N, C-alpha and C positions, 0 to 999 in steps of 0.2 A: 315514094314507093320503096326505094332501095337506099341503104345507108351503110357507111363503113363503121366497123367496131375495131378500135385500135388494139393491137396485141404486140408484145415484144417477144413473147414465147410463141411457139407454134400454135395455131397458124399465125403467120406474120401479118397477113391481111385477112380480114373477115368482112364480107358484105352480106347484109341481111335484106331479104326481099319480103315485104309484107304481102305475100301472094294472095292469100285468102281475102284480104280486105278489098282487093281490086277485082279478082276473078270469082270470088264467092265459092271457091272450091280448092282442092289440093292440086298441085302440079302433077301431071302424068309422067310416067317414065320417058315417053317420047319427048315431052317438052324439056325434061331435065337433060336428055341427050343433046337436044338442040342447043340449050344453054351452054353445055360443056364445049360443043364445037365452036361456038362463038367466042368463048373465053380462051380457048387454046390458041387463038391467034395472038393473044397478049402474053400468056404465060405457058410454061412447059408442063405444068401439072396443076390440077385443081381437084378439090374434093367438094362435092355438093351434097348437102343433107336436106331432105324434105321432111318437115316434122309438123306435128299437130301439138300445139301447146294449149294448156288450159290455165287460165288466170282466174283464180277463185278467191273471193273474200266473203265476209258475212252478208253482204248486200247484193253481190253480183257474181255472175259467172260468164266467162267469154272463152270461146274456142278460137285459136289463131292458127292459120296455116302459114308457116314460115319456111322460106328456102334460105339456107346458109351456104355461102360460097367461101371456101377456105383456101388460101394460097400459102404454100409452105415458104419458109424463110429463104431458101435457095433461089426462089423465083421472084423475090422482092428486092429492089435496089436498096442498098444501105443508105444512100443519100436521101435525106428527108423530102426534098422537093421532088425528086424522081419517084419516090415512094408515093407521095400524095398524088402525083400525076397518074400513076398506074391505078391507084385506088379510084380516082375519078373516072378513068376510062372504064373500069370494071363496073362501077355504079351505073354509068350511062348505058352500057350493054345490058346489064341486068334489068334496068328500067324499061328499055326498049323491048326486051324479051317478055317481061311481065305484061306490058301493055298489049303486045301482039297476042299472047296467050289469052288474055282476058277478052280481046276483041274477037278472037276466033271461037271461043266457047266460054260463055259466062253463065254461072249458076246464080239465079236470083236467090237472095237470102230468104225470100218468103216462099220459095218452092216447097211444096209438100206441107205447107202450114194450113 
């Protein structure tokens, strides 16, 4: 559900959550706030972006609801092992958050069809 995207420029750590795949909908502002609270136990600052992406080619079109968690360099350890441990903890919290949100309120992809 969640995975790390490596950066060496800001953001220093980026975690992406394929929210729509599991919840079938976008994350609400209240859910984003809850995620931020859970992440601030690990880091001093976080930026969270909820976005709708459209992947389109000649044969198919997909709409993806993605949540991006960005951690600035000053909140990320310089040591590679410590950095990886932090990223793993963030992924675990993001996955737990996503599963909880989906369990609380899931939109069936066939709703309205």
